[in-house]
VOMIVO-468357 format. One line per 4 residues: number of its first residue (from 0); their letters; for each residue x negated, z, y negated of N, C-alpha, C. Coordinates in steps of 0.05 Angstrom, whole numbers, padded with zeros to 5 digits. Layout:
N
NUM = A = X:Z:Y:X:Z:Y:X:Z:Y  ...;
This chain:
365
0 = MTDR = -00190:00555:00235:-00191:00559:00206:-00214:00543:00194  -00209:00530:00171:-00229:00515:00157:-00232:00525:00128  -00255:00521:00117:-00259:00525:00088:-00278:00503:00078  -00285:00504:00053:-00302:00483:00042:-00330:00485:00053;
4 = PSIE = -00342:00463:00062:-00369:00464:00071:-00389:00469:00048  -00410:00483:00055:-00430:00489:00034:-00448:00464:00030  -00464:00466:00008:-00482:00444:00002:-00502:00440:00024  -00512:00462:00035:-00532:00459:00057:-00519:00447:00082;
8 = EIKH = -00494:00454:00088:-00481:00442:00111:-00478:00412:00107  -00471:00404:00083:-00467:00376:00077:-00494:00361:00079  -00515:00373:00068:-00541:00360:00070:-00551:00357:00099  -00547:00378:00114:-00555:00377:00143:-00540:00355:00157;
12 = AARD = -00514:00353:00152:-00498:00333:00166:-00506:00305:00157  -00512:00302:00131:-00521:00275:00121:-00547:00267:00133  -00565:00286:00136:-00592:00280:00148:-00589:00273:00177  -00571:00287:00191:-00567:00281:00219:-00557:00252:00224;
16 = RIFD = -00542:00242:00204:-00530:00215:00206:-00541:00196:00185  -00567:00199:00179:-00578:00185:00156:-00574:00155:00157  -00577:00143:00181:-00574:00114:00183:-00545:00105:00179  -00526:00121:00188:-00498:00115:00183:-00492:00117:00153;
20 = VLGA = -00503:00138:00140:-00499:00142:00112:-00511:00119:00096  -00536:00111:00103:-00549:00089:00089:-00533:00063:00093  -00524:00058:00117:-00508:00034:00122:-00483:00033:00105  -00470:00056:00102:-00446:00057:00086:-00452:00052:00056;
24 = LGVH = -00477:00057:00049:-00486:00053:00021:-00498:00025:00016  -00498:00009:00037:-00508:-00018:00035:-00538:-00021:00040  -00551:-00001:00051:-00579:-00002:00057:-00582:-00008:00087  -00593:-00031:00094:-00595:-00039:00122:-00624:-00046:00130;
28 = ERPR = -00643:-00041:00112:-00671:-00047:00118:-00681:-00030:00141  -00700:-00041:00156:-00712:-00026:00179:-00734:-00008:00168  -00737:00016:00180:-00758:00035:00171:-00785:00026:00180  -00805:00035:00164:-00833:00032:00172:-00843:00061:00177;
32 = GNYI = -00844:00069:00201:-00852:00097:00207:-00830:00116:00197  -00838:00133:00179:-00820:00154:00169:-00802:00146:00146  -00805:00121:00136:-00791:00114:00111:-00783:00085:00111  -00764:00079:00093:-00756:00052:00087:-00768:00045:00060;
36 = SMCN = -00781:00022:00059:-00793:00012:00034:-00777:-00014:00026  -00767:-00014:00002:-00749:-00037:-00006:-00750:-00040:-00037  -00738:-00062:-00046:-00734:-00064:-00075:-00711:-00046:-00083  -00713:-00036:-00107:-00692:-00019:-00117:-00666:-00035:-00119;
40 = PVAK = -00644:-00026:-00104:-00619:-00041:-00104:-00603:-00038:-00130  -00611:-00019:-00147:-00596:-00015:-00172:-00610:-00027:-00195  -00635:-00018:-00200:-00652:-00029:-00222:-00670:-00050:-00208  -00661:-00075:-00208:-00674:-00096:-00192:-00704:-00098:-00199;
44 = DAHP = -00721:-00101:-00179:-00749:-00105:-00184:-00759:-00128:-00166  -00782:-00138:-00172:-00793:-00161:-00157:-00809:-00152:-00133  -00818:-00127:-00132:-00834:-00118:-00110:-00823:-00091:-00100  -00826:-00086:-00074:-00815:-00061:-00063:-00827:-00036:-00077;
48 = SFTI = -00810:-00021:-00091:-00819:00003:-00105:-00802:00027:-00097  -00783:00023:-00079:-00762:00042:-00073:-00766:00052:-00044  -00771:00078:-00042:-00775:00090:-00015:-00753:00110:-00008  -00743:00108:00016:-00724:00127:00027:-00735:00138:00053;
52 = WVKG = -00738:00165:00054:-00749:00177:00078:-00727:00181:00099  -00732:00173:00124:-00712:00174:00144:-00720:00191:00168  -00745:00202:00167:-00754:00220:00188:-00770:00242:00175  -00774:00264:00191:-00790:00286:00181:-00773:00305:00164;
56 = AAIG = -00787:00323:00149:-00773:00343:00134:-00759:00332:00109  -00767:00308:00101:-00756:00297:00075:-00734:00277:00080  -00720:00278:00103:-00699:00258:00109:-00679:00257:00086  -00673:00233:00078:-00653:00228:00056:-00665:00229:00029;
60 = AFKD = -00689:00240:00025:-00701:00240:-00001:-00710:00211:-00008  -00711:00205:-00034:-00718:00178:-00043:-00734:00180:-00068  -00748:00158:-00074:-00764:00156:-00098:-00768:00127:-00106  -00763:00121:-00131:-00772:00096:-00143:-00799:00101:-00155;
64 = HRGI = -00820:00088:-00146:-00847:00095:-00154:-00854:00087:-00182  -00835:00074:-00195:-00839:00068:-00224:-00828:00090:-00241  -00817:00111:-00229:-00806:00134:-00243:-00777:00132:-00251  -00764:00111:-00242:-00736:00106:-00250:-00717:00126:-00238;
68 = AQGD = -00721:00134:-00213:-00702:00152:-00199:-00716:00165:-00176  -00707:00190:-00170:-00716:00204:-00146:-00698:00228:-00142  -00700:00239:-00117:-00684:00263:-00111:-00678:00266:-00081  -00659:00283:-00075:-00652:00288:-00047:-00630:00269:-00038;
72 = VIDL = -00619:00273:-00014:-00599:00255:-00003:-00574:00255:-00020  -00568:00277:-00033:-00544:00279:-00051:-00549:00261:-00076  -00573:00263:-00087:-00579:00247:-00110:-00580:00217:-00102  -00589:00211:-00078:-00589:00184:-00068:-00561:00172:-00068;
76 = VAYL = -00542:00186:-00057:-00515:00177:-00056:-00504:00173:-00085  -00509:00192:-00102:-00500:00190:-00130:-00512:00166:-00144  -00537:00160:-00139:-00551:00138:-00151:-00540:00111:-00141  -00539:00109:-00115:-00530:00083:-00103:-00500:00078:-00108;
80 = KGWS = -00485:00099:-00112:-00456:00096:-00118:-00451:00091:-00147  -00471:00094:-00164:-00468:00089:-00192:-00459:00113:-00208  -00459:00137:-00196:-00451:00161:-00209:-00474:00175:-00224  -00498:00165:-00220:-00522:00176:-00233:-00540:00154:-00243;
84 = AGND = -00554:00159:-00265:-00573:00140:-00276:-00600:00141:-00262  -00604:00162:-00245:-00629:00163:-00230:-00642:00190:-00231  -00649:00200:-00254:-00663:00225:-00257:-00648:00247:-00272  -00621:00243:-00275:-00606:00261:-00291:-00590:00281:-00275;
88 = RAGR = -00592:00280:-00249:-00578:00299:-00231:-00547:00297:-00235  -00538:00275:-00246:-00509:00271:-00249:-00497:00261:-00223  -00470:00264:-00221:-00456:00253:-00199:-00458:00268:-00173  -00471:00292:-00173:-00475:00307:-00148:-00448:00317:-00136;
92 = DQAL = -00430:00325:-00153:-00404:00334:-00142:-00390:00312:-00128  -00389:00288:-00140:-00377:00265:-00127:-00391:00258:-00101  -00418:00259:-00101:-00434:00253:-00078:-00429:00273:-00055  -00427:00298:-00062:-00421:00319:-00042:-00394:00314:-00029;
96 = AWLA = -00374:00308:-00046:-00347:00303:-00035:-00347:00279:-00017  -00362:00258:-00025:-00363:00233:-00009:-00377:00239:00018  -00399:00253:00017:-00414:00259:00042:-00397:00277:00061  -00384:00297:00050:-00368:00315:00066:-00346:00300:00081;
100 = DFCG = -00334:00281:00067:-00313:00265:00079:-00325:00246:00099  -00347:00232:00092:-00359:00212:00110:-00369:00225:00136  -00380:00249:00134:-00392:00262:00157:-00371:00278:00173  -00346:00277:00164:-00324:00290:00179:-00323:00320:00176;
104 = LLRM = -00338:00332:00157:-00338:00361:00155:-00312:00372:00146  -00296:00357:00132:-00270:00367:00122:-00250:00370:00145  -00256:00358:00168:-00238:00359:00191:-00248:00378:00212  -00270:00393:00206:-00281:00411:00226:-00275:00440:00218;
108 = TTSQ = -00274:00457:00238:-00270:00486:00233:-00296:00498:00224  -00294:00522:00213:-00318:00537:00204:-00337:00541:00226  -00327:00548:00250:-00345:00554:00273:-00359:00528:00282  -00344:00506:00282:-00356:00480:00290:-00378:00472:00271;
112 = RAKQ = -00374:00476:00245:-00394:00470:00225:-00418:00488:00228  -00413:00514:00234:-00435:00533:00237:-00453:00525:00260  -00440:00517:00282:-00455:00508:00306:-00472:00483:00300  -00460:00464:00285:-00474:00440:00278:-00497:00446:00260;
116 = AMTS = -00493:00464:00240:-00514:00471:00221:-00537:00485:00236  -00532:00501:00255:-00553:00515:00271:-00570:00494:00285  -00556:00475:00298:-00571:00454:00312:-00588:00438:00292  -00577:00432:00269:-00592:00417:00248:-00616:00432:00239;
120 = RRQA = -00614:00458:00235:-00636:00474:00225:-00659:00474:00246  -00651:00477:00271:-00671:00477:00292:-00686:00450:00293  -00671:00428:00291:-00683:00402:00291:-00701:00397:00267  -00691:00408:00244:-00707:00405:00219:-00734:00420:00221;
124 = HEAE = -00733:00444:00233:-00757:00460:00237:-00777:00445:00255  -00767:00433:00277:-00784:00419:00295:-00795:00394:00281  -00778:00381:00265:-00787:00357:00251:-00809:00363:00230  -00806:00386:00216:-00825:00394:00197:-00852:00401:00210;
128 = KKRG = -00851:00414:00233:-00876:00420:00248:-00890:00394:00256  -00874:00375:00266:-00886:00349:00274:-00896:00334:00250  -00882:00335:00227:-00891:00321:00204:-00918:00332:00195  -00922:00358:00196:-00947:00370:00188:-00970:00361:00207;
132 = EDLA = -00964:00360:00233:-00984:00350:00252:-00990:00321:00247  -00969:00305:00242:-00974:00276:00237:-00990:00272:00212  -00983:00287:00191:-00997:00284:00165:-01027:00291:00169  -01033:00313:00183:-01061:00320:00188:-01076:00299:00202;
136 = EKQK = -01063:00286:00221:-01076:00264:00236:-01081:00240:00218  -01061:00233:00201:-01064:00211:00182:-01086:00217:00162  -01088:00242:00152:-01109:00249:00133:-01136:00246:00146  -01138:00253:00171:-01164:00250:00185:-01171:00221:00187;
140 = RAFQ = -01152:00204:00194:-01157:00175:00196:-01164:00163:00169  -01151:00172:00148:-01157:00162:00121:-01185:00169:00113  -01194:00193:00119:-01221:00202:00113:-01241:00185:00128  -01236:00180:00154:-01254:00164:00170:-01256:00136:00159;
144 = TWVY = -01234:00124:00150:-01235:00097:00139:-01252:00096:00114  -01249:00117:00097:-01265:00118:00073:-01295:00122:00079  -01301:00139:00098:-01329:00145:00105:-01343:00120:00115  -01329:00104:00131:-01341:00080:00143:-01344:00057:00124;
148 = ASPI = -01332:00059:00100:-01336:00038:00079:-01364:00040:00068  -01371:00018:00053:-01398:00015:00043:-01400:00022:00013  -01424:00030:00003:-01428:00031:-00026:-01422:00005:-00039  -01413:00005:-00064:-01402:-00019:-00075:-01422:-00039:-00087;
152 = LGTR = -01446:-00030:-00093:-01465:-00048:-00106:-01472:-00071:-00087  -01470:-00095:-00098:-01476:-00119:-00083:-01453:-00130:-00066  -01430:-00117:-00067:-01407:-00125:-00051:-01387:-00140:-00068  -01366:-00150:-00056:-01345:-00164:-00072:-01329:-00145:-00089;
156 = VDTY = -01330:-00119:-00083:-01319:-00099:-00101:-01335:-00098:-00127  -01361:-00100:-00124:-01379:-00101:-00148:-01372:-00126:-00164  -01368:-00148:-00151:-01360:-00173:-00164:-01334:-00170:-00179  -01315:-00157:-00166:-01288:-00153:-00178:-01291:-00136:-00203;
160 = LAGR = -01305:-00114:-00201:-01308:-00096:-00224:-01323:-00109:-00247  -01343:-00125:-00240:-01358:-00139:-00261:-01339:-00159:-00275  -01321:-00171:-00260:-01302:-00189:-00272:-01282:-00174:-00291  -01279:-00148:-00287:-01263:-00132:-00304:-01279:-00120:-00327;
164 = GIDL = -01304:-00129:-00330:-01321:-00119:-00352:-01334:-00092:-00345  -01333:-00083:-00320:-01344:-00057:-00312:-01372:-00062:-00300  -01393:-00057:-00315:-01420:-00062:-00306:-01432:-00035:-00297  -01433:-00031:-00271:-01443:-00006:-00261:-01472:00000:-00268;
168 = EALP = -01487:-00022:-00274:-01515:-00018:-00282:-01517:-00005:-00309  -01495:-00005:-00324:-01495:00006:-00351:-01492:00037:-00350  -01486:00048:-00327:-01482:00077:-00325:-01509:00091:-00328  -01509:00115:-00340:-01534:00128:-00346:-01548:00140:-00321;
172 = LGPR = -01573:00147:-00325:-01588:00160:-00303:-01578:00189:-00300  -01584:00200:-00277:-01576:00228:-00271:-01595:00247:-00284  -01589:00274:-00282:-01606:00294:-00294:-01636:00293:-00285  -01641:00283:-00261:-01668:00281:-00251:-01678:00252:-00251;
176 = GGLR = -01665:00235:-00265:-01674:00208:-00268:-01663:00188:-00248  -01648:00198:-00228:-01637:00179:-00208:-01612:00165:-00218  -01607:00142:-00206:-01583:00127:-00213:-01558:00141:-00206  -01538:00140:-00223:-01512:00153:-00217:-01491:00131:-00213;
180 = RPTI = -01475:00135:-00193:-01454:00116:-00186:-01428:00131:-00179  -01405:00118:-00183:-01380:00130:-00174:-01377:00127:-00144  -01389:00145:-00129:-01390:00142:-00100:-01363:00145:-00086  -01343:00155:-00100:-01317:00158:-00088:-01304:00131:-00084;
184 = VRAL = -01313:00111:-00099:-01303:00083:-00096:-01322:00068:-00077  -01311:00056:-00057:-01328:00043:-00036:-01316:00015:-00030  -01329:00001:-00012:-01321:-00026:-00006:-01317:-00030:00024  -01296:-00045:00031:-01292:-00055:00058:-01292:-00086:00057;
188 = EAHL = -01310:-00097:00072:-01313:-00126:00072:-01288:-00140:00083  -01274:-00128:00101:-01250:-00139:00112:-01231:-00117:00121  -01208:-00116:00109:-01189:-00094:00115:-01161:-00106:00117  -01147:-00098:00138:-01120:-00110:00144:-01100:-00103:00122;
192 = HTES = -01087:-00124:00111:-01064:-00120:00094:-01040:-00125:00111  -01025:-00103:00117:-01004:-00104:00138:-00983:-00125:00132  -00973:-00125:00107:-00950:-00142:00100:-00957:-00172:00103  -00981:-00180:00096:-00989:-00208:00098:-01003:-00214:00124;
196 = RREL = -01012:-00193:00138:-01027:-00196:00163:-01053:-00211:00159  -01065:-00206:00136:-01091:-00218:00129:-01113:-00198:00127  -01136:-00205:00136:-01160:-00188:00133:-01174:-00197:00107  -01176:-00178:00088:-01186:-00185:00061:-01206:-00164:00052;
200 = PCMI = -01223:-00172:00033:-01241:-00152:00021:-01224:-00131:00007  -01233:-00106:00006:-01217:-00085:-00004:-01234:-00064:-00019  -01225:-00057:-00043:-01236:-00034:-00057:-01221:-00009:-00048  -01236:00011:-00037:-01223:00034:-00026:-01235:00059:-00040;
204 = AGCV = -01217:00077:-00048:-01225:00101:-00062:-01213:00125:-00048  -01229:00146:-00046:-01219:00171:-00035:-01201:00186:-00054  -01179:00196:-00045:-01161:00212:-00060:-01166:00241:-00052  -01173:00258:-00071:-01186:00284:-00065:-01168:00307:-00074;
208 = NPAT = -01168:00328:-00058:-01156:00354:-00066:-01176:00367:-00085  -01170:00371:-00110:-01189:00382:-00129:-01199:00410:-00122  -01182:00425:-00108:-01190:00452:-00101:-01211:00454:-00079  -01209:00435:-00060:-01227:00436:-00036:-01248:00414:-00036;
212 = GQVL = -01243:00392:-00051:-01261:00370:-00050:-01257:00351:-00026  -01236:00356:-00010:-01231:00340:00013:-01217:00314:00006  -01226:00292:00019:-01212:00267:00018:-01189:00267:00037  -01164:00267:00027:-01140:00269:00043:-01123:00244:00043;
216 = AIHR = -01131:00224:00027:-01116:00199:00027:-01135:00177:00016  -01126:00152:00018:-01142:00130:00008:-01125:00112:-00009  -01137:00103:-00031:-01126:00084:-00049:-01140:00057:-00044  -01124:00036:-00038:-01136:00010:-00031:-01126:-00012:-00050;
220 = TWLA = -01145:-00028:-00058:-01138:-00052:-00074:-01150:-00076:-00060  -01133:-00094:-00051:-01142:-00118:-00037:-01151:-00139:-00056  -01173:-00152:-00050:-01186:-00171:-00068:-01186:-00199:-00057  -01189:-00219:-00076:-01192:-00246:-00067:-01218:-00249:-00051;
224 = ENGA = -01219:-00270:-00034:-01241:-00274:-00016:-01268:-00274:-00031  -01269:-00284:-00055:-01294:-00285:-00070:-01297:-00261:-00089  -01278:-00243:-00088:-01280:-00219:-00105:-01271:-00224:-00134  -01263:-00248:-00141:-01256:-00255:-00168:-01226:-00248:-00173;
228 = GKAD = -01220:-00223:-00175:-01193:-00214:-00180:-01180:-00203:-00155  -01155:-00194:-00159:-01140:-00183:-00136:-01130:-00205:-00118  -01125:-00198:-00093:-01115:-00218:-00074:-01086:-00225:-00081  -01077:-00248:-00073:-01050:-00257:-00077:-01031:-00247:-00055;
232 = VTPA = -01030:-00220:-00053:-01013:-00207:-00033:-00996:-00187:-00047  -00974:-00179:-00034:-00955:-00160:-00045:-00950:-00138:-00024  -00955:-00113:-00031:-00968:-00104:-00056:-00998:-00107:-00054  -01011:-00110:-00076:-01041:-00112:-00076:-01054:-00085:-00076;
236 = KKVW = -01039:-00064:-00082:-01050:-00037:-00082:-01032:-00019:-00065  -01044:-00001:-00050:-01028:00018:-00034:-01044:00044:-00031  -01030:00066:-00029:-01042:00092:-00024:-01030:00103:00002  -01048:00115:00019:-01039:00125:00045:-01055:00149:00053;
240 = PDFA = -01044:00170:00065:-01015:00176:00066:-01006:00190:00041  -00994:00214:00043:-00984:00228:00019:-01007:00234:-00001  -01001:00231:-00027:-01023:00236:-00047:-01014:00255:-00069  -00992:00269:-00066:-00982:00287:-00087:-01004:00308:-00093;
244 = GLVI = -01012:00311:-00118:-01031:00331:-00126:-01060:00322:-00121  -01065:00299:-00110:-01092:00289:-00106:-01101:00272:-00129  -01127:00269:-00132:-01139:00253:-00154:-01162:00237:-00143  -01170:00217:-00158:-01194:00202:-00152:-01216:00210:-00172;
248 = PLWR = -01234:00228:-00164:-01254:00238:-00183:-01276:00217:-00187  -01274:00202:-00208:-01292:00179:-00212:-01320:00187:-00223  -01320:00208:-00239:-01345:00214:-00254:-01346:00244:-00260  -01370:00256:-00257:-01373:00285:-00261:-01382:00292:-00289;
252 = GETW = -01385:00273:-00306:-01394:00279:-00334:-01424:00284:-00336  -01432:00294:-00359:-01461:00296:-00365:-01475:00317:-00348  -01460:00337:-00338:-01473:00357:-00321:-01477:00348:-00293  -01460:00329:-00284:-01461:00319:-00256:-01457:00341:-00236;
256 = LSVK = -01442:00362:-00244:-01435:00384:-00225:-01408:00381:-00214  -01404:00391:-00189:-01377:00392:-00178:-01360:00412:-00195  -01334:00411:-00193:-01317:00429:-00208:-01322:00458:-00200  -01328:00462:-00174:-01334:00489:-00165:-01359:00499:-00177;
260 = AAAE = -01380:00483:-00177:-01406:00491:-00188:-01404:00495:-00218  -01388:00478:-00232:-01384:00481:-00261:-01370:00508:-00267  -01350:00515:-00251:-01336:00540:-00255:-01354:00564:-00251  -01370:00562:-00229:-01389:00584:-00223:-01410:00587:-00245;
264 = AGLR = -01417:00565:-00258:-01436:00567:-00280:-01423:00575:-00306  -01397:00579:-00306:-01383:00588:-00330:-01378:00565:-00350  -01381:00540:-00341:-01377:00518:-00360:-01348:00513:-00365  -01342:00502:-00388:-01315:00493:-00395:-01318:00464:-00405;
268 = ETLV = -01301:00446:-00394:-01305:00418:-00399:-01279:00405:-00407  -01281:00381:-00420:-01259:00364:-00425:-01256:00344:-00402  -01232:00340:-00393:-01227:00321:-00371:-01213:00297:-00382  -01222:00273:-00375:-01208:00248:-00381:-01191:00240:-00358;
272 = LTEG = -01165:00236:-00362:-01146:00228:-00341:-01136:00200:-00347  -01139:00182:-00328:-01127:00156:-00330:-01109:00151:-00306  -01093:00131:-00307:-01075:00125:-00285:-01090:00112:-00262  -01105:00091:-00268:-01118:00075:-00247:-01148:00076:-00248;
276 = IEDG = -01160:00064:-00227:-01189:00064:-00224:-01203:00048:-00246  -01193:00024:-00251:-01205:00007:-00271:-01206:00019:-00299  -01184:00032:-00306:-01183:00045:-00332:-01202:00069:-00333  -01203:00084:-00310:-01221:00106:-00309:-01250:00098:-00312;
280 = LSAV = -01258:00077:-00297:-01286:00068:-00299:-01292:00056:-00327  -01272:00044:-00339:-01275:00035:-00367:-01280:00058:-00386  -01266:00080:-00382:-01271:00104:-00398:-01299:00115:-00394  -01308:00114:-00369:-01335:00124:-00363:-01356:00107:-00377;
284 = IADP = -01353:00080:-00376:-01371:00062:-00389:-01372:00068:-00419  -01348:00073:-00430:-01346:00078:-00459:-01359:00104:-00467  -01356:00125:-00451:-01368:00151:-00458:-01372:00167:-00432  -01395:00166:-00420:-01400:00179:-00394:-01405:00209:-00396;
288 = RYRT = -01401:00221:-00420:-01405:00250:-00423:-01383:00266:-00408  -01360:00253:-00405:-01336:00268:-00396:-01331:00265:-00366  -01322:00287:-00353:-01312:00285:-00326:-01287:00268:-00327  -01284:00249:-00308:-01263:00230:-00309:-01249:00227:-00282;
292 = WAMI = -01223:00229:-00282:-01207:00226:-00258:-01186:00205:-00262  -01179:00190:-00240:-01155:00174:-00239:-01134:00190:-00225  -01110:00190:-00237:-01088:00207:-00226:-01071:00191:-00206  -01078:00166:-00200:-01065:00149:-00180:-01039:00137:-00189;
296 = SLGN = -01021:00153:-00199:-00996:00142:-00210:-00985:00161:-00231  -00969:00150:-00249:-00957:00167:-00270:-00940:00189:-00258  -00926:00183:-00237:-00909:00203:-00224:-00925:00226:-00213  -00951:00222:-00209:-00968:00244:-00198:-00979:00262:-00219;
300 = LSNV = -00976:00254:-00244:-00988:00270:-00266:-00978:00299:-00267  -00953:00303:-00262:-00942:00330:-00262:-00954:00347:-00240  -00960:00334:-00217:-00973:00348:-00195:-01002:00355:-00202  -01016:00337:-00214:-01044:00341:-00222:-01046:00364:-00242;
304 = AKVL = -01026:00367:-00259:-01026:00389:-00279:-01027:00416:-00265  -01015:00418:-00241:-01014:00443:-00227:-01040:00451:-00213  -01058:00431:-00211:-01083:00437:-00195:-01108:00433:-00212  -01106:00433:-00238:-01130:00431:-00255:-01149:00455:-00250;
308 = PECI = -01174:00449:-00245:-01193:00471:-00239:-01199:00488:-00264  -01211:00511:-00258:-01217:00531:-00279:-01236:00520:-00300  -01254:00502:-00293:-01274:00492:-00312:-01262:00473:-00333  -01238:00464:-00329:-01225:00445:-00348:-01210:00461:-00369;
312 = DSVM = -01218:00458:-00394:-01204:00473:-00415:-01189:00455:-00435  -01192:00428:-00432:-01177:00409:-00448:-01176:00383:-00434  -01157:00366:-00442:-01152:00341:-00428:-01149:00318:-00448  -01163:00296:-00443:-01157:00271:-00457:-01142:00253:-00438;
316 = LHRQ = -01117:00248:-00445:-01099:00233:-00428:-01095:00205:-00437  -01100:00186:-00420:-01097:00158:-00428:-01068:00149:-00425  -01058:00136:-00445:-01031:00125:-00445:-01033:00095:-00447  -01022:00081:-00428:-01021:00052:-00429:-00999:00043:-00449;
320 = REWG = -01002:00019:-00459:-00982:00009:-00478:-00959:-00004:-00462  -00940:00013:-00454:-00917:00003:-00438:-00891:00012:-00452  -00889:00008:-00477:-00866:00018:-00492:-00840:00007:-00482  -00840:-00018:-00471:-00816:-00029:-00462:-00807:-00020:-00434;
324 = NAAA = -00824:-00004:-00421:-00818:00006:-00394:-00808:00035:-00397  -00782:00038:-00397:-00770:00064:-00402:-00778:00084:-00380  -00780:00075:-00355:-00787:00092:-00333:-00816:00103:-00337  -00834:00085:-00344:-00862:00093:-00348:-00864:00113:-00371;
328 = VAAF = -00850:00108:-00393:-00850:00126:-00416:-00840:00153:-00408  -00818:00154:-00393:-00807:00180:-00384:-00826:00195:-00366  -00839:00180:-00347:-00857:00193:-00328:-00882:00204:-00343  -00891:00189:-00363:-00914:00198:-00379:-00907:00223:-00394;
332 = EKGK = -00884:00224:-00407:-00876:00247:-00423:-00872:00272:-00406  -00861:00268:-00382:-00858:00290:-00363:-00885:00301:-00355  -00903:00284:-00348:-00930:00293:-00340:-00945:00306:-00363  -00943:00295:-00387:-00956:00306:-00410:-00946:00334:-00416;
336 = AALE = -00919:00338:-00413:-00908:00365:-00417:-00918:00384:-00397  -00922:00375:-00372:-00933:00393:-00351:-00961:00401:-00357  -00977:00382:-00368:-01005:00389:-00376:-01005:00409:-00398  -00988:00405:-00418:-00987:00423:-00442:-00978:00451:-00433;
340 = ATGR = -00961:00452:-00413:-00951:00478:-00403:-00973:00495:-00391  -00996:00483:-00384:-01018:00499:-00374:-01033:00513:-00396  -01027:00507:-00421:-01040:00520:-00444:-01065:00505:-00453  -01072:00483:-00440:-01095:00468:-00448:-01088:00448:-00470;
344 = PVAI = -01105:00444:-00490:-01100:00423:-00509:-01101:00396:-00496  -01082:00379:-00504:-01080:00352:-00492:-01082:00331:-00515  -01102:00314:-00514:-01104:00292:-00534:-01097:00266:-00520  -01084:00248:-00534:-01076:00223:-00523:-01095:00201:-00532;
348 = IEAL = -01105:00185:-00513:-01122:00163:-00520:-01108:00137:-00511  -01110:00117:-00528:-01097:00091:-00523:-01116:00068:-00526  -01109:00046:-00515:-01125:00022:-00518:-01126:00013:-00547  -01149:00003:-00556:-01151:-00008:-00583:-01140:-00036:-00584;
352 = GGKD = -01138:-00049:-00561:-01126:-00075:-00560:-01118:-00081:-00532  -01096:-00095:-00528:-01086:-00100:-00501:-01070:-00077:-00491  -01065:-00077:-00464:-01048:-00057:-00452:-01062:-00030:-00446  -01088:-00032:-00438:-01101:-00007:-00428:-01130:-00007:-00436;
356 = LNDT = -01144:00014:-00426:-01173:00017:-00433:-01190:-00006:-00423  -01182:-00016:-00399:-01198:-00038:-00389:-01195:-00063:-00406  -01171:-00068:-00417:-01168:-00090:-00437:-01186:-00085:-00461  -01188:-00061:-00470:-01205:-00054:-00493:-01234:-00060:-00486;
360 = LRGA = -01243:-00052:-00462:-01270:-00056:-00454:-01276:-00086:-00452  -01258:-00102:-00440:-01263:-00130:-00438:-01263:-00144:-00465  -01245:-00134:-00483:-01245:-00145:-00510:-01270:-00140:-00525  -01281:-00116:-00521:-01307:-00110:-00534:-01329:-00127:-00523;
364 = A = -01328:-00132:-00497:-01349:-00149:-00484:-01348:-00177:-00494;
């Protein structure tokens, strides 16, 4: 006896045969570890921005890191088949029917499907456990890489930032007269860029869990040999490993207290949020009174909204001038709504000229 397979049965079957499913959808790229990184096959791009996970607990999940599309394996089928625009959850019924037929579920009995689903659940549990262990090991390695990097003054990272109009010597003294620096940003004189197989200077920043202060990932920007701009490699920036909900805490504001110490002291502060490091440091140069974080990517803004510490009672959110980029606009609005849902006032700050705050800083210079 057979009946219609459930959504969970279809998802389990699709994950079990993920490479067959991808092949049928025209995806033949080889994975790098747990995922495939490629150019978006629907909304064409010049650089790989499209990730499909093929191992671990997230098998079949995908994300376009420009905010164009993301979802589970069902959404992936709908998107690549043209039944969905990407983030609208459309085409799922067609995708489920396609997957059920492709995976042979319509030709199996209820008991056969139940046995297959049980096996899939056991494998998924084991994969999730291993994914957690692997992530913990990667986080440890990321922290070690950051720790072994050097302070940026006098390095090619310093040269790079100066070329962007960011003069670290312009930052104010600390409460006790000592020099203050964004110590979360560090320098590696030579760091391997995997795709180009080149050892290049690298600006490295720790990506921090705001609740614990732990560095759990690293943001890397590869630089030209002389530090005069980014290196001619693709991609020039990468984050490793997972960074959802993490931030790059660039500046502690006029109190120079940690968020934990600020909360314990009963302080309430305004937080400046920017997407990238250069914009964040430009904001600090412009007004060092405010605690300033880089949120790493627009897609991460919604996650950051969930982990704002107690001491933050309002947010100044930087918006880049990307009106022609529909995906960026949508990701910004989604993240802004998540911030506002916390009940904190949100003010938008924009560049006075150019695309972003760093353009404004360089224009003023």
